[in-house]
C-alpha positions in Angstrom: 8.5 -1.7 14.8 10.0 0.7 17.8 12.7 1.4 19.6 13.6 -0.6 22.5 11.2 0.5 25.5 8.9 2.7 23.6 6.0 4.6 25.7 3.9 5.7 23.0 2.1 5.0 19.6 4.2 7.8 18.0 7.2 5.7 18.0 6.1 3.1 15.8 7.2 2.7 12.5 4.9 1.0 10.0 6.4 -1.5 7.9 6.3 -1.0 3.7 2.5 -1.9 2.4 1.5 -0.6 6.1 0.0 2.8 7.0 -0.6 3.9 10.7 -4.3 3.1 12.3 -6.0 4.4 15.3 -3.9 1.6 17.6 -1.8 -0.1 14.8 -0.7 -0.4 11.7 -3.2 -1.2 8.8 -2.4 -3.1 6.0 -3.1 -1.0 2.4 -6.1 -2.3 0.7 -6.1 -3.8 -2.9 -5.7 -1.3 -5.3 -3.4 0.9 -2.9 1.1 0.4 -1.7 3.5 2.2 0.4 7.3 1.3 -0.5 8.7 3.4 2.7 8.8 2.9 6.8 6.8 5.0 8.4 3.5 6.5 9.0 2.4 7.9 6.0 -0.7 7.0 4.0 -1.1 4.4 1.7 -1.1 5.7 -2.1 -3.3 4.6 -4.7 -2.1 2.8 -7.6 -1.4 4.7 -10.7 -3.3 4.3 -14.2 -2.2 1.2 -15.9 -0.9 -0.4 -12.9 -2.7 -2.3 -10.3 -2.0 -4.2 -6.6 -4.3 -7.2 -5.9 -2.9 -8.2 -2.3 -3.5 -6.2 0.7 -0.3 -4.7 2.1 1.4 -4.2 -1.2 5.0 -2.2 -1.2 4.3 -1.8 -5.0 2.2 -1.7 -7.8 2.4 -3.9 -10.9 2.1 -2.9 -14.1 -1.1 -4.4 -16.8 0.3 -7.2 -18.5 0.0 -6.5 -22.9 -3.4 -6.5 -23.7 -4.7 -5.6 -20.5 -5.2 -2.1 -18.6 -6.7 -0.4 -15.9 -7.9 3.4 -16.6 -8.7 4.4 -12.9 -6.1 5.3 -9.8 -6.5 2.6 -7.5 -7.2 -0.2 -9.4 -6.9 -4.1 -7.7 -6.9 -5.8 -11.2 -6.6 -5.6 -14.7 -9.0 -5.6 -17.6 -8.6 -7.9 -20.8 -8.6 -5.3 -23.8 
């Protein structure tokens, strides 16, 4: 989004789950998230959490009897 009559890409603010690309906002990839509006980079999900879809605004905690040991997991693995 951007204010009315904006004249440059610098005025654009990306939605939650999106980060600034070269010419437009781009969705965070699976394993990443961005909880705020703005042009900040997407963050990788912490171990023990995951995001399975693109454009996520938060990571989900692995269920009981599942785990993820790496930063940026797109799923959890059964024990």
